[in-house]
C-alpha atoms as one frame of an Amber mdcrd trajectory, in Angstrom:
protein
 -66.403 283.847 -36.854 -67.269 285.503 -33.404 -64.547 287.115 -31.617 -64.385
 287.301 -27.945 -62.128 288.963 -25.336 -61.365 286.594 -22.036 -59.751 288.644
 -19.121 -58.554 287.411 -15.475 -62.419 286.999 -14.475 -63.439 285.581 -17.341
 -61.203 282.144 -18.362 -61.090 281.504 -21.841 -62.590 277.489 -22.324 -59.861
 274.971 -23.442 -61.139 274.767 -27.220 -60.578 278.871 -27.249 -57.263 280.057
 -29.473 -56.034 282.335 -27.719 -53.897 283.831 -30.835 -55.095 284.444 -34.441
 -52.603 282.835 -35.953 -54.367 283.676 -39.380 -54.002 287.288 -38.848 -51.046
 286.638 -37.470 -49.213 285.086 -40.635 -51.332 287.762 -42.379 -49.070 290.481
 -40.300 -45.246 288.434 -40.571 -45.846 288.600 -44.409 -46.585 292.060 -44.919
 -43.696 293.118 -42.473 -41.256 290.852 -44.572 -42.290 292.467 -47.485 -41.982
 295.805 -45.870 -38.512 295.343 -44.551 -37.699 293.789 -48.651 -39.054 297.220
 -49.734 -37.375 299.179 -47.286 -33.746 297.284 -47.856 -34.183 297.863 -51.321
 -34.863 301.873 -51.017 -32.195 301.817 -49.108 -29.741 300.450 -51.565 -30.982
 302.887 -54.027 -30.127 305.618 -51.756 -26.630 304.238 -51.176 -26.019 303.739
 -54.765 -27.123 307.075 -56.048 -25.559 308.872 -52.765 -28.404 311.545 -51.668
 -27.929 315.107 -51.554 -26.825 316.933 -48.734 -30.404 317.878 -47.809 -31.287
 314.129 -47.234 -28.229 312.697 -46.028 -29.962 313.463 -42.597 -32.778 310.767
 -43.161 -30.104 308.698 -45.046 -28.006 308.533 -41.885 -31.444 307.495 -39.649
 -32.137 304.619 -42.183 -28.628 303.687 -42.072 -29.024 303.505 -37.906 -32.314
 301.930 -37.905 -31.606 298.914 -40.533 -27.989 297.953 -38.779
């Protein structure tokens, strides 16, 4: 499949797909899987209460996931 970039001087033809939906769906799937893995990691950290040297990282993860 040929990829072409269009700009304001070279408008895309009517039949052109302006978004690569296949790549977008693949990226969305990877994002969801990553989010699930991160939540699982956080739950494990929470369950086992990290020692003092990991507490900063634990707090940062907690802030991001809220």
